N, C-alpha and C positions, 0 to 999 in steps of 0.2 A: 511426920517422919519420926518424931520422938517416940511415938507409940509402937513403932515396928519392933518386933522381938530382936534381941541382940543377934541371934543365930541367922536371921534373915539379912540383917545389915552386913554381917561378916561374910555371908555367902555372896552377896552382891559385890562387895569390895574385892572378893577373891577372884571375880571374873573380869575386873577392870585393870588394864595395865598401862594405857596411854597416860603419859605424865600430866597432860592438860586435864584429862578427865579426873585423874586422881586428885589433883590440886583443887578442882571444882568441888569434889565431894567434901572438902573441908568446910565449905560454906553452906552445906545443906542444913545441918543442925548440929547441936552439941554432941548428940549420940554418934552421929556419923564421924565427927572430928575425933571423938574418943576411940572410934573403931579403926582408925587409920593403921595402927600397928598390925592389923590382920591382912593388910595388902601383901600378896606373895610375889607379885611381878610388876616391874616398872620398865616402860619403854619410852625413850626420849628420841623422837624423830629428828631427822637431819635439820629441818627448818623450824623446830619448835621455839627457838630463841632469836628468830630473825628480827623481831621488833622490840628489842630490849630498851628500857628507859635508861637514861644517863646514870652511870654509877653502878648499874647492875651487870653481873657477869654470869655466864652459864654455869661456871664452877659453883658459885654461891647458891644459885637456885636449885641445882641438882642436889647439893649438900643439904639444903633446907628440906627437900622432899624426902630423900632417903633416910634422913635422921628421924623422921616420924614413924618409920617402919621398924618393928622389932626383929622380925624373922624373915627378911627379904630373901627369896630363893632364886629369882630370875632378874637379871639386870641387863638391859640392852641400851647402849648409848651410841647413837649415830651423830649427835650434835657435836660441835667442836668443844674440846676440853684441854686442860693443861696437865702436865705431870703432877703438879701440886694438887690440883683438883681431884684427879683420880686417886692419889694417895689418901686424901682426906676422906673420900667416900668409902673406900675399901677399909679404912681403919674403923669405920662404924659398922658396916654390914658384911665385911669380907668373910667372916667365919661362918655365916649362915648361907652364903651364896652357893648354889649348886650349878647354875648356868650363867655364864658371863659372855656377852658379845659386845665388842668395842670396834668402832670405826676410828682407827688410830690416827690416820692422816699424818704420819711422821716419817715419811720416806726421807725427809731431811730433818734430822733431829737436832735440837739445840741443847740437849741436856749436858753434853760434854763441856759446854762453855760455862755453865753455872754450877757444875758439880752435883746437881740433883740427880736422883735415880731416874732412869729412863722409864717411859710408860710401860714397857715390857716388864721391867724389874718391879714396878709397883704391884703387878698382879700377884706377886708372892703373898700378899696379905690375904688373898682368897684361897687359902691352902686346901679347903675342902671341896673345891670345884669338881664337878663330874663332866662338864662340857665347857669348852673354851673356843670361841670364834673371834678371830682378829682380822681386820681389814686395813690394808695400807701400813705394813709393818717394816721398820728398819731394824735388822738384827745382824749387825756386822761384828758385834762383840757378844761373847757368851753371856746370857742373862744370869744374874746372881739369884738363882732359884734354889730352894730346897726341893725335896721330892714331893710331887703332887700324887699321893698314893691313890686317891679316889678318881682321878681324871681318866675318863674312858674315851672321850671324843675331843680331838684337837683339829681345828680347821684354820688355816691361814690363807688369805686371799690377797694377792697383790703385795709382794714383799721383795725387799733387797736383803739377801742372806749371804753369810759366809759359811763355808763347809763346817768349820769348827763350832760356830755359834749354833747351827742347827743340830749338830751332834750332841752338844751339851744340853740343849733344850729337850731333846728326845730322851736323854739319859735321866732327866728330871721327871719324865712322864712314863714310867716303865710299864704301867698297866693299861695302856691305850688298847682299845679294841677297834677304833676307827680313826684313821689319819687322812686328812685332805690338805694338800699343798697345791694351790693353783696360782699360775702366773708369777712364779718365783724366779727372780733373777740372781745372778752372781755365783751360782753353784758350779762346781766342776767335778767333785768326787763326793758322792752321797753314800753314807753308810747308815743303814737303819736296822736296828736289832731290837725287836719287840716281841716277846714271847706270847702275848695275848692278842696280837693284832689279827683282825679278821677281814676288815674292809680298808683298802688303801687306794687313794686316787692322787696321782702326782702329775703336775703339769709344770715343766721347767722351761724357762726362756733363757738359754745360755749361749754365750759366744763360744764357738768351738764345740768340742765334744764334751759330753757330760756322762760320767759313769755312775751306775747305781748298783749297790750291793745290798740286798734285802734278806734278812734272816727273820722269818716269822713262821714258825711251824704250824700255826692255826689259820694262815691266810686263806680266805675263800674267794675274795674279789680283789683283783688287781688291775688298775688302769694306769698306764705310764705313757706320758707324752714328753718328747724332747730329750730323750737319753740315747746315746750312741752305743753304749755298752751296758748290758743288763745281766746281772747274775742273781738268780733266785734259786737256791738249791733245795729248800724244803718246801715241797709243793704237793704233798699227799692229800691236802684238803682243798686245793685250788679248784674252783668250779668255773669261774668267769675270768678271762684274761684278755686284755686289750693293750696292744702296743702300737704307738704311732710316733712319727717324728716329721712334723710338717715343714721344718726348715733345714734339717741336716740329715745325715746318714745314720742308719742303723748298721753297725759293723758286726756286732757279736751279741748273741743271746746264749745264756747258759742256765738252763732250768733243770730241775730234777724230774723224775717221772711224773707225768701229768695224768695219772690214773683216774682222777675224779673230774677232769675237765669236761664241762658241758658246753661252753661257748668260747670261741677264739676269734679275735679280730686283729688283723695286722694291716696298718695303714701308713702312708707316708710318701714322701717324694722320692727318696733314694734308699732302697734296701739292698744290702749286699746279698747275693744269692745264697751264700753259705748260711746267713742268718735265717732266710726264708726256708731253706731246705731243712735246717735244724728244727724250726718251729713245726713244720708240717710233719716231720718224722715223729716228734714228741706228741703231737696232737692227733695221731692217726685214728684214735677211737671217736673223735668228735664227728657227729652227723653233719654233713655239709648242707647248709641252707644258703649258699652263696647266690646273690642276685646283684644285677646292675639296675638299681631301682628307677633311675630317671632317664636313661638313655632312650632316645626316640629315633634318631637318624644316624646312619653310619655310611661313610664312603671309603672303600678299600681299593687301592691300586695294586695290581699284581703284575710284576715285571718279569717273573721267571717261574718256571714250574719246579725249580729245585726246592727241596724240603717241603714237598707237596703235602705230606701227611700232617706236619705241624700247621701249615696254612689252613688246611681243611678243618683241622681240630679247632683252630682259632675262630673260623667262621661259624662252625657249629656251636661253639660256646657262646658267641654273641647272640645267636638265635635262641639258645636254650635259657641263658641267664638274663637276657634283656627283656624283662617282663613287659615293658611298655614300648618296645621297639616297633616302629611303624614302617621304617624304610631302610633296607640294606642294599646299597649300590656297589656292585663289584665292577671295577674298571680294569680291562685287560688290553687296552689299546696300545700300551707301550711294550708289549711282549717282544723280546729280541732273541730269545733262545730257541734253537731248533732241537732241543734235547728230546730223546726218544720217549721220555716220560710225559711229554706235553699232552698227548692224547688222553692218557689215563687221568691226568690232572683236570683237563677240561670236562671229561665225563663225570668226575666227582662234583665239580662246580655245578654242572647242569642238573645233576641228580638232586643237589641241595636246593636248586631253584624249583625243580619239579615238586619237591616236598613242601615248599613254602612259596607258592606262586604269587600270592598277594603281597608278600613281604620283600622278596628279592628281585632285583633287576640287574641285567648284565649289559655293560657297554663294551 
């Protein structure tokens, strides 16, 4: 191992990132140990320190490993750590880091009791970051951050947030091109103003209604879940749009012209018709590829021939868009109306059955 050319050793080390593997490389030979500064990426799995000896802490071991690397670019830490531990690592490698991913696990933070900076505030030491991913974040107070001029990607998964804290955090990241906020609680009024943003995915879990106002003139991809009122006025570049609310209502949507839109998805439990009507009007140029992908059996009971055209259209739509539909049963046993349109209605139903004999049955 000592006879390997330096360039070969450095290349091998540049492809290794698991913390256990990197630590093992120290024991290979003196040349390998001396080449440790060339490691570019470190990953500490969730269970890497499950069997620590007495007196050892994950903070100290992480510090020992990162301090051997001179120009660390990628750091991923899923194992438990403290505020002080994070601050100590970033004081050593923070300025060289480009990508940082942390499993924070601080939805209940104790920093307020001892006066130390929160884990979120410690990240300020890595001011040259290009990508930041955080899991399990508590951000009820605005983080004391300067501006991250180089940060282009911000992802937060599983968080308790306050409106003002999120707004301040986004003000400190003005050059984002990609923003992902998933399973975020505690928000009611969200304002996002990012001039370079192109990709945005938002998933809010809020009590009551949550409103979103987004100003992003370059936005191309937007996915929103959990908002009742949505306002996005600058949409000339928007190509893909998805709006859903699985637990509440969508009351209002306010978009600019969707001239570039290629894909539209609207899902949810309760949409106000005005909101649906507005979206369909704005997206009139989108090619319809609507399908009901998993529907196999349908039973429909018809009690009146009134509104016959709408009912026939509904049945025809089930046949047309139910790509896996195997059985459509139409029950007309409870008919109580002697309306003059009944004969025409029955004729339409039987014509539909005639066109789809193996699919439709009538009772």
